[in-house]
C-alpha positions in Angstrom: 9.9 -5.5 -4.9 8.6 -2.8 -7.2 6.3 -4.8 -9.5 7.7 -4.5 -13.1 5.2 -4.3 -15.9 4.2 -7.6 -17.5 5.0 -5.9 -20.9 8.5 -5.2 -19.8 11.9 -6.6 -20.9 14.7 -6.4 -18.5 16.5 -3.1 -18.6 19.3 -1.6 -16.6 16.8 0.1 -14.3 15.5 -3.3 -13.3 19.0 -4.5 -12.9 19.8 -1.8 -10.4 16.9 -2.3 -8.1 17.2 -6.1 -8.2 20.9 -5.9 -7.4 20.5 -3.5 -4.5 17.4 -5.1 -3.0 19.0 -8.6 -3.4 22.1 -7.3 -1.5 20.0 -6.1 1.4 17.9 -9.3 1.4 20.9 -11.7 1.4 22.8 -9.6 4.0 19.9 -9.6 6.5 19.1 -13.2 5.8 22.7 -14.2 6.6 22.5 -12.0 9.7 19.8 -14.4 10.9 16.8 -12.2 10.4 13.5 -13.4 9.0 13.4 -11.8 5.6 10.6 -11.4 3.1 11.4 -10.0 -0.4 8.0 -10.4 -2.1 8.1 -10.4 -5.9 5.3 -9.6 -8.4 4.3 -7.9 -11.6 2.0 -5.0 -12.5 -0.8 -5.3 -15.1 0.4 -2.0 -16.7 -3.0 -0.9 -17.9 -2.0 1.5 -20.6 1.1 -0.3 -21.8 -0.5 -3.7 -22.0 -3.7 -2.6 -23.7 -1.7 -0.6 -26.2 0.5 -3.6 -27.0 -2.4 -6.0 -27.5 -4.4 -3.5 -29.6 -1.4 -3.0 -31.9 -1.2 -6.8 -32.3 -4.9 -7.0 -33.0 -4.7 -4.2 -35.6 -2.3 -6.3 -37.6 -5.1 -9.0 -37.7 -7.7 -6.4 -38.8 -9.3 -6.4 -35.4 -10.2 -3.7 -32.9 -11.6 -3.8 -29.4 -14.7 -1.8 -30.2 -16.0 -4.5 -32.5 -14.7 -7.3 -30.4 -16.5 -6.2 -27.2 -15.1 -5.7 -23.7 -15.5 -9.3 -22.4 -13.7 -10.9 -25.4 -11.0 -8.2 -25.4 -10.2 -8.7 -21.8 -10.0 -12.5 -22.4 -7.6 -11.7 -25.3 -5.4 -9.7 -22.9 -5.4 -12.4 -20.3 -4.3 -14.9 -22.9 -1.4 -12.6 -23.9 -0.5 -12.2 -20.2 -0.4 -16.0 -19.7 1.8 -16.5 -22.8 4.2 -13.5 -22.3 3.7 -12.0 -18.9 6.3 -14.1 -17.1 9.2 -13.2 -19.3 10.3 -10.3 -17.0 10.2 -12.5 -13.9 12.4 -15.1 -15.6 14.9 -12.4 -16.4 14.8 -11.1 -12.8 15.6 -14.6 -11.6 18.5 -14.7 -14.0 19.8 -11.6 -12.2 20.0 -13.6 -9.0 16.9 -12.2 -7.3 16.6 -14.3 -4.2 13.0 -13.3 -3.6 10.3 -15.7 -2.2 9.0 -16.7 -5.6 6.4 -18.9 -4.0 4.6 -15.7 -3.0 4.7 -14.1 -6.4 1.8 -11.7 -6.9 0.1 -10.0 -9.9 -1.9 -6.8 -9.4 -5.0 -8.4 -11.0 -4.9 -11.5 -8.8 -8.3 -12.0 -7.2 -7.2 -11.1 -3.7 -5.4 -8.0 -4.8 -8.4 -6.9 -6.9 -10.6 -7.3 -3.9 -8.2 -5.0 -2.0 -8.4 -2.4 -4.7 -12.2 -2.5 -4.7 -12.2 -2.3 -0.9 -9.9 0.7 -0.9 -12.0 2.6 -3.4 -15.2 1.9 -1.5 -13.8 3.0 1.8 -12.4 6.3 0.2 -15.8 6.9 -1.3 -17.6 6.3 1.9 -15.4 8.8 3.6 -16.2 11.4 1.0 -12.7 11.4 -0.5 -13.7 10.1 -3.9 -15.8 12.3 -6.2 -16.8 12.7 -9.8 -16.3 16.0 -11.6 -15.4 17.9 -14.8 -11.7 18.8 -14.5 -8.8 19.6 -16.7 -6.9 16.3 -17.4 -4.0 15.2 -19.6 -5.7 13.4 -22.5 -4.0 10.8 -24.6 -5.9 10.9 -28.0 -4.5 7.7 -29.3 -5.0 5.8 -26.1 -8.4 7.5 -25.6 -7.7 7.9 -21.9 -6.7 10.4 -19.2 -3.2 10.1 -17.8 -1.8 11.5 -14.6 0.5 14.5 -14.4 3.3 12.1 -13.4 2.9 10.1 -16.6 3.5 13.2 -18.8 7.1 13.9 -19.9 8.1 17.3 -21.1 10.6 17.5 -23.9 12.5 20.5 -25.3 11.5 20.8 -29.0 11.5 23.5 -31.6 8.1 25.0 -32.3 6.5 28.0 -33.9 5.1 31.1 -32.2 2.2 32.5 -34.3 1.4 36.2 -34.0 -2.0 37.4 -35.1 -4.6 40.1 -34.7 -7.5 40.1 -32.3 -9.7 42.8 -33.9 -11.6 45.1 -31.5 -15.4 44.9 -31.8 -17.0 48.4 -31.7 -20.2 47.4 -33.4 -19.8 43.6 -33.5 -18.2 43.7 -37.0 -14.6 44.1 -36.0 -14.1 46.6 -38.8 -12.7 49.5 -36.6 -9.2 48.6 -37.6 -7.9 48.4 -34.1 -6.6 45.2 -32.8 -4.7 43.5 -29.9 -1.6 41.5 -31.2 -1.7 38.1 -29.7 0.7 35.1 -30.0 0.2 31.4 -29.5 1.9 28.1 -30.3 -1.4 26.3 -30.9 -3.5 28.3 -33.4 -6.1 25.4 -33.7 -7.3 26.2 -30.2 -8.3 29.8 -31.2 -11.7 28.4 -32.1 -12.3 27.7 -28.4 -11.1 31.1 -27.0 -13.4 32.8 -24.5 -11.2 35.9 -23.7 -8.0 37.8 -24.3 -6.0 38.5 -21.2 -3.5 41.2 -20.4 -1.5 42.2 -17.3 -3.4 44.8 -15.2 -0.3 47.1 -15.1 0.5 46.9 -18.8 -0.1 50.4 -20.1 -0.2 49.2 -23.7 -3.5 47.5 -23.2 -5.1 49.3 -20.2 -7.6 51.1 -22.5 -8.8 47.8 -24.0 -9.7 46.0 -20.7 -13.4 45.6 -20.5 -14.0 45.9 -24.2 -14.6 43.0 -26.6 -12.7 41.5 -29.5 -13.7 39.2 -32.4 -12.4 35.5 -32.3 -10.8 34.9 -35.7 -12.6 32.6 -38.1 -15.5 32.2 -35.6 -18.2 33.9 -37.7 -18.1 37.1 -35.6 -18.2 35.6 -32.0 -16.8 38.2 -29.6 -15.0 37.7 -26.2 -14.0 40.1 -23.5 -10.6 41.6 -22.8 -9.7 40.8 -19.2 -6.8 41.6 -16.9 -4.9 39.1 -14.7 -1.5 39.2 -13.2 -0.7 35.7 -14.4 0.2 37.3 -17.8 4.0 37.6 -18.5 4.3 41.0 -20.2 7.7 40.1 -21.7 6.5 36.9 -23.5 5.2 37.3 -27.0 3.1 40.4 -27.3 2.1 40.5 -23.6 -1.5 39.5 -24.5 -2.8 36.0 -24.1 -5.6 34.2 -25.8 -7.6 32.3 -23.1 -8.9 28.8 -24.0 -10.1 27.3 -20.7 -11.1 24.0 -22.1 -7.6 23.2 -23.6 -5.0 24.7 -21.3 -4.5 24.1 -17.6 -3.4 27.7 -16.9 -6.2 29.1 -19.0 -8.5 26.8 -17.1 -7.5 28.4 -13.8 -7.8 31.9 -15.3 -11.3 31.0 -16.6 -12.3 29.9 -13.1 -11.2 33.1 -11.6 -13.1 35.2 -14.2 -16.1 33.0 -14.6 -15.4 32.4 -18.3 -17.2 29.7 -20.2 -15.2 26.6 -21.3 -15.7 25.6 -25.0 -14.3 22.2 -26.0 -13.4 22.2 -29.7 -11.9 18.7 -29.8 -13.2 15.2 -29.9 -11.6 12.5 -27.8 -9.4 11.5 -30.8 -8.2 15.2 -31.0 -10.1 15.9 -34.2 -11.9 19.3 -34.3 -15.5 19.8 -33.5 -17.3 23.2 -34.0 -21.0 22.5 -33.6 -21.1 24.3 -30.3 -19.5 27.5 -31.5 -20.5 27.9 -35.2 -24.1 28.1 -36.5 -23.4 25.6 -39.2 -20.8 22.8 -39.8 -17.4 24.1 -40.8 -14.6 22.7 -42.9 -12.6 22.3 -39.7 -15.0 19.6 -38.3 -13.3 16.2 -38.1 -9.9 17.6 -39.1 -6.9 16.4 -37.1 -5.7 19.1 -34.7 -2.3 19.6 -36.4 -3.9 19.7 -39.9 -6.4 22.2 -38.5 -3.4 24.3 -37.3 -2.1 24.6 -40.9 -5.5 25.2 -42.5 -6.7 27.7 -40.0 -3.5 29.7 -40.2 -3.8 29.9 -43.9 -7.4 31.0 -43.7 -6.4 33.7 -41.2 -3.6 34.8 -43.5 -6.1 35.2 -46.3 -8.3 37.2 -44.0 -5.4 39.6 -43.2 -5.4 38.5 -39.5 -1.8 37.2 -39.3 1.3 39.2 -38.3 4.3 36.9 -38.3 5.7 33.6 -37.1 9.0 32.8 -35.4 10.8 29.6 -34.2 10.9 29.1 -30.5 12.0 26.4 -28.0 9.0 24.7 -26.4 8.3 22.3 -23.6 6.1 19.7 -25.3 4.0 17.4 -23.1 4.2 13.8 -24.3 2.7 10.6 -23.1 5.2 8.5 -21.2 3.6 5.4 -22.7 2.7 6.2 -26.3 5.0 9.2 -26.9 2.2 11.2 -28.5 1.6 14.9 -27.7 -0.8 15.2 -24.8 -3.9 17.3 -25.2 -5.2 19.2 -22.1 -8.9 18.6 -22.1 -11.8 19.0 -19.7 -13.3 15.6 -19.0 -15.6 14.0 -16.5 -13.5 11.8 -14.3 -13.2 10.2 -10.9 -10.9 11.9 -8.5 -9.5 11.2 -5.0 -9.2 14.2 -2.7 -5.5 14.1 -1.5 -5.4 16.9 1.0 -5.8 14.9 4.2 -3.7 12.0 3.1 -0.9 14.3 1.9 -0.8 16.0 5.3 -0.4 12.7 7.1 2.5 11.7 4.7 4.1 15.1 5.4 3.8 14.6 9.2 5.3 11.1 8.9 8.4 12.5 7.4 8.5 15.4 9.9 8.3 12.9 12.8 10.9 10.6 11.2 8.5 7.7 10.9 10.0 7.7 7.4 13.6 8.6 6.6 15.1 9.1 3.2 18.5 8.0 2.0 19.9 10.4 0.9 18.2 12.9 3.2 18.0 15.6 0.6 15.0 14.0 -1.0 13.0 15.0 2.1 12.7 18.5 0.7 11.3 17.2 -2.6 8.8 15.1 -0.6 7.5 18.2 1.2 7.4 20.4 -1.9 5.4 17.9 -3.9 2.9 16.9 -1.1 2.4 20.5 0.0 1.3 21.4 -3.6 -0.5 18.2 -4.4 -3.6 18.2 -6.6 -6.5 15.8 -6.5 -5.7 12.5 -8.1 -7.5 11.6 -11.3 -7.9 7.9 -10.9 -10.2 6.9 -13.7 -8.8 5.7 -17.0 -10.7 5.1 -20.2 -9.3 1.6 -20.6 -10.7 -2.0 -20.5 -7.6 -3.7 -19.0 -7.4 -3.1 -15.3 -9.4 -2.8 -12.1 -12.9 -1.7 -13.2 -14.2 1.1 -11.1 -16.8 -0.2 -8.6 -19.4 2.4 -9.4 -22.8 1.3 -10.7 -25.2 3.6 -12.5 -28.9 3.3 -13.1 -29.2 1.8 -16.5 -31.5 4.6 -17.6 -29.9 7.5 -15.6 -26.2 7.8 -15.3 -26.5 10.8 -13.0 -27.5 8.4 -10.3 -25.1 5.8 -8.9 -24.0 3.6 -6.0 -20.5 2.4 -5.0 -20.2 -1.2 -3.8 -17.9 -4.1 -3.5 -19.9 -6.5 -5.8 -22.6 -6.3 -8.4 -25.0 -8.0 -6.1 -24.3 -5.6 -3.3 -24.7 -2.6 -5.7 -28.0 -3.9 -7.0 -29.4 -4.2 -3.5 -28.2 -0.7 -2.6 -29.6 0.8 -5.8 -33.0 -0.8 -5.4 -33.2 0.3 -1.8 -32.2 3.9 -2.7 -33.9 4.4 -6.1 -36.7 1.8 -6.3 -37.2 -2.0 -6.5 -37.3 -2.1 -10.3 -34.1 -0.4 -11.2 -31.3 -2.1 -13.1 -27.7 -1.1 -13.0 -24.6 -1.0 -15.2 -21.0 -0.7 -14.0 -18.8 2.2 -14.9 -16.8 1.4 -18.1 -13.5 3.0 -16.8 -10.7 1.3 -14.9 -8.6 2.7 -12.1 -5.2 4.2 -12.6 -2.5 1.4 -12.4 -0.8 3.3 -9.6 -3.9 3.0 -7.5 -3.3 -0.8 -7.1 0.5 -0.2 -6.8 -0.1 2.2 -3.9 -1.7 -0.7 -2.0 1.2 -3.1 -2.8 2.9 -3.2 0.6 -0.2 -4.5 2.5 -2.5 -5.9 -0.2 0.2 -8.5 -1.0 0.2 -9.5 2.7 -3.5 -10.3 2.8 -5.2 -7.0 3.5 -8.2 -6.5 4.0 -9.1 -10.1 4.9 -5.9 -11.7 6.3 -5.3 -9.4 9.2 -5.2 -11.6 12.3 -2.5 -12.0 14.9 -0.7 -14.8 13.1 -1.2 -13.3 9.6 1.6 -12.2 7.2 0.3 -8.7 7.6 1.0 -8.7 11.3 4.3 -10.4 10.9 5.8 -8.4 8.0 3.9 -5.1 8.0 5.2 -2.4 8.3 8.1 -3.5 6.1 11.6 -2.3 6.8 13.1 -0.8 3.7 11.8 0.4 0.3 14.6 0.6 -2.3 13.6 2.2 -5.5 14.6 4.9 -8.1 14.2 8.5 -7.2 12.2 9.0 -10.4 9.2 7.3 -8.9 9.3 9.0 -5.5 5.9 10.6 -6.3 4.5 8.0 -8.8 4.7 5.2 -6.2 6.5 6.0 -2.9 4.3 8.9 -1.9 1.1 7.0 -2.8 2.1 3.9 -0.9 2.8 6.1 2.2 -0.6 7.9 1.9 -2.5 4.7 1.2 -0.7 2.8 4.0 -1.5 5.5 6.5 -5.1 5.7 5.3 -5.9 2.0 5.4 -3.6 0.6 8.1 -2.8 3.7 10.1 0.9 2.9 9.8 3.6 3.9 7.4 4.4 1.0 5.0 8.2 1.2 5.6 10.6 3.1 7.8 13.4 3.8 5.3 13.3 4.8 1.7 16.5 4.3 -0.2 16.6 6.1 -3.5 19.0 5.1 -6.3 19.7 7.2 -9.4 19.1 6.7 -13.1 21.6 4.6 -15.0 23.5 6.6 -17.6 26.3 5.8 -20.0 29.9 6.2 -19.2 29.8 9.9 -20.2 26.8 10.6 -18.0 24.3 10.8 -20.9 20.8 9.4 -20.6 20.6 6.0 -22.4 18.4 6.0 -25.5 18.1 4.0 -28.6 18.5 7.2 -30.7 21.9 7.9 -29.1 22.9 4.2 -29.5 24.3 4.0 -25.9 21.8 1.6 -24.4 23.4 -1.1 -22.2 21.2 -4.2 -22.6 21.5 -6.2 -19.3 20.7 -9.5 -21.1 23.4 -9.0 -23.7 25.8 -7.9 -21.0 25.2 -11.0 -18.9 25.7 -13.2 -21.9 29.0 -11.5 -22.6 30.4 -10.8 -19.1 28.3 -12.7 -16.6 25.6 -11.7 -14.1 28.0 -11.2 -11.2 30.1 -8.7 -13.3 27.0 -6.7 -14.2 25.7 -6.6 -10.6 29.1 -5.5 -9.3 29.4 -2.8 -11.9 26.1 -1.3 -10.9 27.0 -1.4 -7.2 30.5 0.1 -7.3 29.2 2.9 -9.6 26.3 3.9 -7.3 25.9 6.3 -4.4 22.5 7.0 -2.8 20.5 9.3 -5.0 23.3 9.7 -7.6 23.0 8.6 -11.2 24.9 5.4 -12.0 27.4 5.5 -14.9 27.7 2.2 -16.8 29.4 1.2 -20.0 31.2 -1.9 -21.3 34.6 -0.8 -19.9 33.2 -0.7 -16.4 31.7 -4.1 -16.7 35.0 -5.5 -18.1 36.8 -4.2 -15.0 34.3 -6.0 -12.9 34.6 -9.1 -15.0 38.4 -9.0 -14.4 37.7 -9.0 -10.7 35.4 -12.0 -11.1 38.2 -13.8 -12.9 40.6 -12.8 -10.1 38.2 -14.5 -7.6 38.0 -17.6 -9.8 41.8 -17.9 -10.1 42.2 -17.4 -6.3 39.6 -20.1 -5.7 41.3 -22.5 -8.1 44.6 -22.0 -6.3 43.1 -22.6 -2.9 41.3 -25.7 -4.1 44.6 -27.0 -5.5 46.6 -26.1 -2.4 44.3 -28.4 -0.3 45.1 -31.4 -2.3 47.0 -34.0 -0.3 45.4 -33.1 3.0 43.8 -36.0 4.9 40.0 -36.1 5.3 40.5 -35.3 9.0 42.7 -32.3 8.2 40.2 -31.1 5.6 37.3 -31.4 8.1 39.4 -29.3 10.5 39.5 -26.4 8.0 35.8 -26.1 7.7 34.2 -23.1 9.4 31.7 -24.3 12.0 28.0 -24.3 11.0 27.4 -21.5 13.5 29.9 -19.4 11.6 31.9 -18.5 14.7 35.0 -16.5 14.0 38.6 -17.5 14.9 39.3 -17.0 18.6 41.8 -14.6 19.9 43.9 -17.4 21.4 44.1 -19.2 18.0 45.0 -16.0 16.3 47.9 -15.4 18.6 49.3 -18.9 18.0 49.9 -18.6 14.2 52.7 -17.1 12.2 52.9 -13.3 11.5 51.6 -13.3 7.9 48.6 -15.4 8.9 48.0 -13.2 11.9 48.1 -10.1 9.6 45.8 -11.4 6.9 43.2 -12.7 9.4 43.3 -9.5 11.4 42.9 -7.4 8.2 40.1 -9.7 7.2 38.3 -9.1 10.5 38.7 -5.4 10.0 37.2 -5.7 6.5 34.2 -7.7 7.9 33.5 -5.0 10.4 33.8 -2.2 7.8 31.6 -3.9 5.2 29.0 -4.7 7.9 28.8 -1.1 9.1 28.7 0.2 5.5 25.9 -2.1 4.5 23.9 -1.1 7.5 24.3 2.5 6.3 23.3 1.6 2.7 26.8 2.5 1.5 26.8 -0.2 -1.2 29.6 1.3 -3.4 31.9 1.7 -0.3 31.3 -2.0 0.5 32.2 -3.0 -3.0 35.4 -0.9 -2.9 36.5 -2.3 0.5 35.9 -5.9 -0.6 37.7 -5.6 -3.9 40.7 -3.7 -2.5 41.2 -6.4 0.2 40.7 -9.4 -2.0 42.7 -8.2 -4.9 45.4 -6.0 -3.3 46.0 -7.9 -0.1 44.7 -11.4 -0.1 45.4 -12.4 -3.7 48.5 -10.3 -4.4 50.2 -10.8 -1.0 48.9 -13.6 1.1 48.3 -16.2 -1.6 51.8 -15.6 -2.8 53.1 -15.9 0.8 51.2 -19.1 1.3 53.4 -20.7 -1.5 56.4 -20.4 0.8 54.8 -22.7 3.4 55.8 -26.2 2.2 54.5 -29.3 3.8 57.7 -30.9 4.8 57.7 -32.7 8.2 59.6 -30.0 10.0 57.3 -27.2 8.7 54.0 -29.1 8.8 52.5 -26.9 11.5 53.3 -23.8 9.5 51.8 -25.4 6.4 48.6 -26.3 8.1 48.4 -22.8 9.7 48.6 -21.3 6.2 45.9 -23.7 4.8 43.7 -22.8 7.8 44.3 -19.0 7.1 43.6 -19.5 3.4 40.3 -21.3 3.9 39.3 -19.1 6.8 39.9 -15.8 5.1 38.5 -17.1 1.8 35.3 -18.3 3.5 34.9 -15.0 5.3 35.4 -13.1 2.0 33.0 -15.3 0.0 30.4 -14.6 2.6 31.0 -10.8 2.4 31.0 -10.9 -1.4 28.0 -13.2 -1.7 25.3 -10.5 -1.6 27.0 -8.7 -4.4 28.1 -11.7 -6.6 25.9 -14.6 -5.6 26.7 -17.0 -8.4 30.5 -17.2 -8.4 30.7 -17.0 -4.6 28.3 -20.0 -4.2 30.3 -22.0 -6.7 33.6 -21.3 -5.0 32.3 -21.8 -1.5 31.1 -25.3 -2.5 34.7 -26.2 -3.5 36.3 -25.5 0.0 35.7 -27.4 3.3 32.4 -26.1 4.7 29.4 -26.8 6.8 25.9 -26.3 5.5 24.2 -26.8 2.2 24.4 -23.3 0.7 26.4 -20.1 1.2 23.2 -18.1 0.9 21.9 -19.5 4.2 25.3 -19.4 6.0 25.8 -17.0 8.9 27.2 -13.5 8.2 30.9 -13.5 9.3 30.7 -10.8 12.0 30.4 -11.2 15.7 27.1 -10.2 17.2 28.5 -9.6 20.7 31.5 -7.4 19.8 34.3 -6.8 17.3 36.3 -9.6 15.8 39.8 -10.2 17.3 42.5 -8.1 15.6 46.2 -8.4 16.3 47.2 -4.7 15.9 50.9 -5.4 16.3 50.8 -8.0 13.6 49.3 -5.4 11.3 51.9 -2.9 12.1 54.8 -5.3 11.7 53.6 -6.9 8.5 52.7 -3.4 7.0 56.4 -2.5 7.5 57.4 -5.7 5.6 55.0 -4.8 2.8 56.5 -1.3 2.6 60.0 -2.7 2.3 59.0 -5.1 -0.4 57.2 -2.3 -2.4 60.3 -0.1 -2.1 62.5 -2.9 -3.5 60.1 -3.5 -6.3 60.0 0.2 -7.2 63.8 0.3 -7.2 64.0 -2.8 -9.5 61.6 -1.0 -11.9 63.5 2.2 -11.8 66.8 0.4 -12.7 65.1 -1.8 -15.3 66.1 -5.0 -13.5 64.8 -8.1 -15.4 61.7 -9.4 -13.8 63.1 -12.9 -13.1 66.5 -11.7 -11.9 67.1 -12.2 -8.2 69.0 -9.4 -6.4 70.7 -8.9 -3.1 69.4 -6.8 -0.2 70.4 -5.6 3.2 67.3 -4.6 5.3 68.3 -2.5 8.3 65.7 -2.1 11.2 66.2 1.0 13.3 64.6 2.6 16.4 63.9 1.6 20.0 62.0 -1.5 18.9 64.2 -2.6 16.1 64.7 -6.1 17.6 60.9 -6.7 17.3 60.8 -5.6 13.7 64.0 -7.6 12.9 62.5 -10.7 14.4 59.3 -10.2 12.3 61.4 -9.7 9.1 63.4 -12.8 9.8 60.3 -14.8 10.5 59.0 -13.8 7.0 62.4 -14.1 5.3 61.1 -16.6 2.7 58.1 -14.3 2.0 60.4 -11.3 1.4 62.6 -13.4 -0.9 59.6 -14.5 -3.0 57.8 -11.2 -3.2 60.8 -9.0 -3.9 62.8 -11.5 -6.0 65.7 -11.6 -3.5 68.5 -14.1 -3.7 68.2 -16.1 -0.5 72.0 -16.3 -0.1 72.3 -12.5 -0.5 69.6 -11.3 1.9 70.6 -9.9 5.3 68.3 -8.6 8.0 70.1 -6.3 10.4 69.0 -5.2 13.8 70.7 -1.7 14.3 70.7 -2.3 18.1 73.2 -5.1 17.5 75.2 -3.2 14.8 74.7 0.6 15.4 77.3 1.8 12.9 76.3 -0.5 10.1 75.0 2.2 7.8 78.1 4.4 8.4 80.5 1.6 7.4 79.0 0.7 4.0 80.5 2.0 0.7 77.6 4.1 -0.6 78.9 3.7 -4.2 78.2 0.0 -4.0 74.6 0.2 -2.9 71.3 1.8 -3.8 70.0 3.2 -0.5 66.3 3.2 0.1 64.7 4.9 3.1 61.4 3.0 3.6 60.4 4.7 6.9 61.9 6.0 10.1 62.2 2.3 11.2 63.5 0.7 8.1 66.1 1.2 5.3 67.1 -1.1 2.5 70.4 -1.3 0.8 70.6 -3.0 -2.6 74.0 -4.0 -4.0 74.3 -2.3 -7.4 76.2 -5.2 -8.7 73.3 -7.6 -8.1 70.9 -5.5 -10.1 73.1 -5.3 -13.2 75.1 -7.7 -15.4 78.3 -5.6 -15.5 79.5 -6.7 -19.0 76.0 -6.5 -20.5 75.4 -3.1 -18.9 78.8 -1.8 -20.2 77.9 -3.0 -23.7 74.4 -1.5 -23.5 75.7 1.9 -22.4 78.5 2.0 -24.9 76.1 1.3 -27.7 73.8 4.1 -26.6 76.8 6.5 -26.3 77.9 5.6 -29.9 74.4 6.1 -31.2 74.0 9.5 -29.5 77.4 10.7 -30.6 76.4 10.0 -34.2 73.1 11.9 -33.8 74.8 14.8 -32.1 77.4 15.0 -34.8 74.7 15.2 -37.5 72.8 17.9 -35.6 76.0 20.0 -35.2 76.8 19.8 -38.9 73.2 20.9 -39.7 73.3 23.8 -37.4 76.8 24.9 -38.6 75.4 25.1 -42.1 74.7 28.9 -42.5 72.4 28.3 -45.5 70.1 26.1 -43.4 70.1 28.5 -40.4 69.3 31.4 -42.7 66.6 29.8 -44.9 64.8 27.4 -42.6 61.8 28.6 -40.5 62.9 29.8 -37.1 60.8 27.2 -35.2 62.5 24.4 -37.2 66.0 25.8 -36.4 65.0 26.2 -32.8 63.7 22.6 -32.7 67.1 21.3 -33.9 68.9 23.3 -31.2 66.7 22.0 -28.5 67.3 18.4 -29.7 71.0 19.0 -29.7 71.0 20.3 -26.1 68.8 17.4 -24.9 71.0 14.8 -26.6 74.2 16.3 -25.2 72.6 16.1 -21.7 71.7 12.4 -22.3 75.3 11.7 -23.4 76.7 13.3 -20.3 74.5 11.1 -18.1 75.4 7.9 -20.0 79.2 8.7 -19.7 78.8 9.3 -16.0 77.0 6.0 -15.6 79.7 4.2 -17.5 82.4 5.8 -15.4 80.7 4.6 -12.2 80.6 1.0 -13.5 84.2 1.0 -14.6 85.6 2.6 -11.4 
């Protein structure tokens, strides 16, 4: 299970992964496989520390004055009081994980695994410390990874200004290079102006020097680099290597100095670039932007400003604007590990569902950068690096303080003291070890260990949005430390959006809260809505209307279960026991299937087909298709057809066998369907299953209803025959509707079976005569089933005016006596009343149109509308008169 943050409250993203993973777990558990779905939570370094610090601020406290030890105690206290909320909510969703194994990323054994992993990487030379451009969060005072930065389209300002050429160091020649920027405050840290080498406008300036505005006369070179986009802005870039990743790369290529002009809190510092303190010192970066621009304007160095669309980098956690900054951090070299992860996908050791994400996998890993794993936080796994107390340029890496002290004294002298690095590791570092650290690595690795039993795991189901955050890192870490991929299949679901496909947000007001939704519609309805609306890798559309539809299906199941429960009343204990499915879950045999009536053979055969289809679809991770198959069968066939048919099987002495066969079919099909539906809707299916005769304590541990050694028995002929009966009934229902026959009124019917096998169909129709009477509302005394082989000229002898003739198929026609559909006297009165009303309306229209003044003065479209109405009403009158004539003749 992807470990949710302890700060989290259940959202629809959690609901999706819990539902899909629970479906897989329940399915394979019922298939008899040993399953392990291991739950846990993540310490969420940034989010948790931010939350606790906000709470402390309200009390007038801060972590700096409190000290690290007390602050960490405070966070642990918060975790103990609040950290289990998310897991309680996951349980409410029906997550059938092994909760006895619940893990937390800061558990002692998992923390040992993190330390061990870091030490091993360091010993292999894959961990190093260096100055590098990072994404800096000023409010959190920590670096964040590239993946934790979200870019948003926002309106910004492009500032155009002059970079004066320096002929004599004064910048008074009057010549300048026009430059544009969206961040004027970083001008103070510029170390070059860059143009494209083929840009004729600036070719003469390359190699010369220009004066940095408001710098006290500091000059920088004009350089050429083909990175420059000649079409953007003025075609000339200011280069600030310390505060822009692209500028940093250009600076490296041209050996430019990097001047940091910001403190860790994003206030300005100028002591390294100006001879004396300036008014910009200590100023917030955005305030400095305003003040510096005004100063440049006063100095005559500005040209213009214009509004532009910008991609603004914001912290995924805090939402603030990220500041690119050079910082000393710990990094992991990813090149070798990335190559192994690429190879695993090439060799199909890992497969992706859907397959298209394999291209994204290669693209990201082939362009991967070294991973900045240090975070300037106190909550998390503290980096196991120990410095000499009096010289932080010297350090050792060890598993414990004691081991580090021994190593340091052996390496640097017997008197040295050490202090541990203040930083903690990126939260994703521990998450990357999750598949094997939770199973006992690095200690519990013996032949009978959980690691040997369950690792590698089978399937990882997660959102495509964390393919690189988490999935790639688990694969790289798994290969690095266990030499095996952590799972063979990666199923990626999409993001949940509202019913119109928009991203859910509090601003838009379209957020679907799963807790509120479960309170209103039930957990099963929510789970089912998330499944039927999902396809691998596609975003899931969810709104209240979709959940209501699922709730209606849940209600349909409840009503069906209630009927079945009531229909079993009056059976003897022995008869009830005989209806229970064997504890082994064995399906009905072919011999028993052949011995029961047609409708029962049909519904059980269709049930067996559905079992096979759902099983195959689940094995292919086609969750939505499974949901569709189950719902269509239960609602459209079992509930709407067979349950109604079962009402025709009474328990009189002469039809007792038929009655018991129908109860057997009801319970059998219902049991099979509850098992199929259980992974999707665990709560209602468990409740309903407990109400019918059964073996076993819980549906969750009952066998899956397929047959391991082959397909379930299906009576193909029964399906063909009963499908023809259904088609005939539907045709009669449609005809009733077209002729506005009152719902409760019973009509007559002549069902004619044709073709070489008409006697087989006629026998089937006669066997289900009561079912046809009930389903099509046919008068039992006025229903004839005719085998055309016994009466070949029947259709030629009938008076066509007396019947509505329906061609159902090449094999079947239905004749309905008109007189049985209509109360003659009522129909005559109804038609005469309509004729009288229409005649009055037509007369009024004719008088209006014969009025020359109206035709002359009214708008043409109004006159035309009256004429069209007259034509339409005259046509209606003609039809009604024809209908009246037919009835009277």
